[in-house]
N, C-alpha and C positions, 0 to 999 in steps of 0.2 A: 536629509537624514544621512549621517555617516554610518554605514552598516557596521564597520569594524569596531566602532566605539561602543557598540551594544554588547560586546563580548569580552569576557575575561580570557585572555590567551595564555595565562601563566602555565597551565597544565600542558598545553601544546608545546610551549617553549621548553619546558622541563623535559618532556619526552623526546623532542627533536634534538636535544643536546646529548642524548644517549647514543651509543653506537648500535646501529642496526645492520643486519646482514644485507648484502646487495640483493636487490629485487624484492625486498620486503616492503610492505606498506609503510612502515616507519621510516624507511630509507627514501621513499618517494613522495610521501604525502607532503603537501605544501601548507605552510602557515603564511597566509597573506596578511599584509599590514595596511593595505589601502584598498578601497573599493575598486580603483582603477585597475589594479592587478587582476582582480577576479574577473572584471569585465573583459579585459584584454585576453586573458588566458582561457576563460570559460571552462573551468574544470567540469568534468562530466557529473561528478557527485560532490556535494559539499556537506561534510559532517558537522553537526552541532549538538550540544547537549543542553538540556533545560531541566531546571529543578530548583527547589528552594535552598538547597545546601550546595554551594559551589565546591565544598570539600567532600562531596559524596564519594566514598571510597569505591562504590560499585562502578560509578562512571569512570573513575581513573582505571579501575581494573579492566573494564571493557576496552578502553583505549589501549592499555598496555598489551592486552591479549590480541587486539586487532593489529597493532603496529608490527607485531612479530610474525604475522602471517604473510605469505608471499602474494604479490600482486597477481591477479588472474590474467593480466595482459600487460606487457611491458610498456605499451604506449598509452595506457589508461591513466587519466589525470584525476586525482582526488585531492580535495583540500579539507582542512579542519579549522573551523572558525573558533573553536573553543567553547566556553560555557556562556550561555545567554545570561546577562547580568542586569537587565533592565526590567521594568514592570511588564508582566505578561501581556498587557494590553497592546504593547508595541510589537510583540512577536509576529502577528500576522503580516505587518508591514515588512519586517525583515525577511520572512519567508517569501513574500511576493517579490521583493527585490532580488533574491537569489534566483527565483524562477525567471524574472525578466532578463537576468544575465545569461540565461540559457543553461543553467545548472539544475540538477535535481537535489533538493534539500533532503538530507536523511537525519532524522531527529532521534536521539536517545534520551529517555526520561523515565523516571519511576511512575510518572502520572500519565495515563492514557488520555486523560482529559485534554492534553496538548493537541489531540486530534482536532478538537474544536478550533484551536488557533490556526491549524493548517487549513481547515475548511474556510475560515474567515479570510485567509489570504486569497483564496479563489473568489470569494465574494467581492473583495476589493478589485479584482481583475474582471468582475462581472462575467464570470465563466460558470456555466452549469457544470456540475461535477458528479462523478460516481465514486463512492467510497466503498472499499472492501476492508472488512475487519476480520482478522483471524483471532477468534476469541472462544472462550468456553461458554459464554452466554451473551445475550443482548444487553448492553448497558443502558437500559431504558427505565431505571427506577424513577419514581415520581420526581418530576423536576422541582428543584428548589433554587434558592438564590445563589447557593454555592455549587459550582460545578466540580465534579469529582470523577473517580474511576468508574463509578457505577451508574452515572446519569449523563455522561457527556453526549450520548446520542440523543437523549431527550432535548438537550439544549440545541442541538443542530436542527431537529425537527421543528422546534418552536421558534427558531430564529427567522426574522423577516427583514428584508426580502429573502425568499428561499431560493437557493441555487442548487439544491440537492435533487438530482434526477433519479439516481438509483443507489441503493445500499445493499451490499451482499455480506452475509455473515457465514463464515466457514469455521467448522469445528464445534458447532453448538452442541452442548450436552443438555438434553431435554429436561432432566431432573433438576437442573440448576436454573431453568428458565421459567418465568411466569407465563403460563399459557395465554393470558390476556395480552402480554407484550408480543408474543409470537403471532397472535391473531392480528394485532395492529400492523405488524410488518407485512403480513400476508395481504391485508386490506389495502396497503399502499403499493402492492405489486412488487415488493422487495424479495430478495432471495435469502433463504435460510437453508444451509446445508449441514445436516447432522454429522457428528463426528464419525459414526459408524459408516455412513454412506460415503463420506469423504475418503476414509481410509481404504475402502474397498476398491475404489477407482480414483486414486490420487491424480492421475494424469488428466482425468476429465474436468478437473478444476482449472486447467490452464486457460481455457477461453474466458473464464470469469475474471482472471487477472488481466487478460487482454482488454477487458471492458472497463478497467478501473483507472481513475486518475490518482487517487490517494490509497495507499495500503497502510493499515494500522495493525501492527502485530502485538498482541498481548501475550506475555510469557505465561500467563495462566492457562493458555490453551495447550501447553506442554505438560505431560504428566510429571508429578513432583519428583519421581525417581531420576528423571533426566534433567529437571530444572528445579532444584530444591528451594530456590530463593524467590520464587514468584509470589506475588501479593495474595493470590488465592491458590493455595496448594491443594491438589487433589490426586487421588490414585490413578485416575483415567485422564487421557489426553493424547496429544500427538507424541510420537517418538521423535527424538532429536533429529534423526536423519530425514523424517517426513517434514518436519518444520523447515529444515534447510532447503529441501526440494521446493516447498511452497514459496520460500523467499527467492529462489532462483527463478521461478515462474514470474514473480513480481518484477524482477530485474529485466527479464526478457521482454516484457510487455512494452511496446513502443508508446503506449498511452500513459503509463504510470509516470507521473512527474513530481511526486513527493511520497515519502515513506518514512516509517519510524518503527522502533521497537520500544515497548513500554511494559510497565507492570511488575517491577521487582520490589521486594519488601526492604525498605531502607534500614530496618532494624536487624536484618539478618547479617551474618558474618561473611557469607560467600566462601564457605569452607572449601579449600583446595581449588578455588577459582572455577568450579565446575559451571556455575550459572553464567558468570561473566565470560568465560571461554566460549560457551555455547552461544551467547549473545553476539560475541565477536564473529563467530562462524556464520550466524544468520546474516550479519552485515556483509561478510565476505561473499556468501552465496548470492546476495542481491547484487553486489558489485560484479560478480562473475556473469550474472544474467545480463546486466547492462552492457558489459564489454562484448557480449555475443549477440546483441540485438540484430535482427534481420529486417531490412526494409520490406514492408508489405506492398509497396508501390501504390498505384491508384486502384483501390478496391473496385472490382467490377469491370476493369479495363479488359477488353477481349484479348489483347495481346499478352496479358499476364495472368488471366483467370479463365477457368472453365466455368461456364454459367449453366446452372440446372434450374429448370422451371417445373414445378410440380403442382398440378391442379388440385384444388381443395373444394369438395362439394359443400362442406360446412361453411366456408367463407365466401364462396363464389368468386375467388380470385386465385392467382398463382402464388405459391410460395417460391421465392427466388433465393437460390444458394450460390455462393461463389467459392471456388477452390483455387488457391494460389498454385500456379504451375511450378514454382521454384521451392517453396517451403512447405507445401501441403496443408497450409492453414485454411480453415473453413470460416465462412461468414454467411450471414443471411440478411436479406433486405426486408425491413418492416415498413409498411406504408405509413406515411406521416400526413397529418392534417395540414393543409396549406397554410393555415393561420398560425401554426406552431413551428414552421420551418425556420423562422428567424432565430428562435431561442433554442430549439432542440434538433437542428439539422445534423449536428455531429453525433447524434445518438441513434439514428434509425438504421444504420448498418451495424449489425451486432455480431461479435465473435461467437462462434459455435463450434461444435465438434461433428465428426462424421456420424456420430450416433444421432444427432438432431436431424441430419439429412435422412438417415435410415428410418427414423421415426415418422418423418413426413411422407416418405415413400410408402409406409404402412397405413397411411391415412390419418395419422395422429398429428396434432399441432404441438410442436415443442413448447415447453413451459416458458422458456426465455422469450420466444417469439410472442407468445400471448401476453406475457407481463409487459413487454415493451410496447406492444400494440395498444394496450389499455392506457398507457401513459401518453401515447402520441395521438389519441383520438381528438 
């Protein structure tokens, strides 16, 4: 498969022909014309757009707004493949190819259902995966033959063979969510973080991003006054600056290897470019996070980590925590069944916060530890 042939690069060529200031993304972003160039250069992030309408004005506006922003790091390499122009069934192979080249695919699309295609790329690589969705509700409506913005998660849960290990929902607004769907997520030991709790301690969400492979951002999670062109507009939601901070956490995570921003209404006008400008800034904050990633080293190595063991009467075993000496990040070790090591070995050392450690010191078992333990039995 020739990766480049799957994309319409006219919009990229048009934008690249314009004059951009020095050190802006538009002045530095690459338009590759062969697979070999991507393989040799291995840009850190590869941008691509997906949608039924290659002339989608919002997609062009996002690129225009993004190109005029300044690079977060002068040595940071980013490429733009353009607009995916083939059948959606081919998209997972394209995403898998980008990942094999060592780059992080970043997808922009009005349809959050593209998250399913990203997931299928990991299935092709036979890799178990953690998905984190920033959304105003769980997209778990009754599964039908046609995948859409409101049921893509149902399609992932129903897909076999199943490679989903964990799903986290950040920004859930309970009055928009069917309680039966939330009960289902809880029964699967998945994470649901309500909007109010998330906003109280935004920084506490950082470990959740450190545990994710795929980050899917729905613009509907942002209040409509800050993002008036999302597909589900509501008075409540994240503030723009909070959304940007979350995307920076996504970029900082060494584990995140694919991401995307989705969910605008293609019928809206994007008045004053407020929504497309915010979307571009969400992408910029992701790029900023990626450019500032810190190596966590070998987790649990005594030369790099302080190791804490806390006895638990309830479990008759020690809870083991690791604190990185250089960056201060916390992790916890969850016992894994020997029979599951082959498939789930990459999931038993879990990112956490100092609050989880303090909770264990008080004799309580952190929720993340317990949820992971149930899946590794």
